[in-house]
ZAMARGU-4260 file (C-alpha; in steps of 0.2 Angstrom, whole numbers, plus 5000, padded with zeros to 4 digits):
<rodrens>
0) 5551/5478/5550 | 5566/5466/5547 | 5565/5454/5532 | 5570/5437/5538 | 5567/5426/5523
5) 5563/5426/5504 | 5544/5425/5500 | 5538/5411/5489 | 5521/5410/5480 | 5511/5404/5495
10) 5499/5414/5506 | 5506/5425/5520 | 5499/5425/5537 | 5499/5438/5551 | 5500/5433/5570
15) 5500/5444/5585 | 5508/5437/5600 | 5509/5443/5618 | 5528/5443/5621 | 5527/5448/5639
20) 5512/5454/5649 | 5504/5469/5640 | 5517/5469/5626 | 5513/5463/5608 | 5523/5458/5593
25) 5517/5454/5575 | 5524/5441/5565 | 5522/5438/5546 | 5523/5419/5541 | 5521/5408/5526
30) 5520/5390/5524 | 5536/5382/5519 | 5538/5374/5502 | 5544/5359/5512 | 5529/5351/5522
35) 5539/5346/5537 | 5546/5363/5539 | 5530/5371/5544 | 5529/5390/5544 | 5543/5401/5539
40) 5545/5418/5547 | 5545/5431/5533 | 5546/5447/5544 | 5543/5452/5562 | 5541/5468/5573
45) 5558/5475/5579 | 5550/5480/5596 | 5534/5476/5606 | 5518/5487/5605 | 5507/5492/5620
50) 5491/5484/5613 | 5486/5470/5602 | 5477/5482/5591 | 5493/5493/5588 | 5503/5477/5583
55) 5489/5471/5572 | 5489/5488/5563 | 5507/5488/5560 | 5508/5470/5555 | 5493/5473/5543
60) 5503/5487/5535 | 5518/5476/5532 | 5507/5463/5524 | 5500/5476/5512 | 5518/5482/5508
65) 5522/5464/5503 | 5507/5462/5493 | 5510/5478/5483 | 5528/5473/5480 | 5523/5456/5474
70) 5510/5464/5462 | 5523/5476/5456 | 5535/5461/5452 | 5521/5451/5443 | 5517/5466/5432
75) 5535/5467/5426 | 5535/5449/5420 | 5533/5447/5401 | 5516/5441/5395 | 5515/5423/5390
80) 5508/5420/5372 | 5493/5409/5372 | 5494/5393/5362 | 5481/5392/5348 | 5468/5378/5349
</rodrens>
């Protein structure tokens, strides 16, 4: 797992691609804040896996780690007081 870019608030996507016959890589992407930029690579496998399922499993674990990290950061933010009506 090699972090490639900072994560923004958008949803993350996981793709599995067959880099060469019988070898699969996972890629975590996110839509760029700039519409014309398309998707931005957030993270990707360092090496290919022998099956689509193996690559999907490791990529899914990566997504879960990013989600847990984001939730941890959100819990550290101070609560905003609500305005009285």
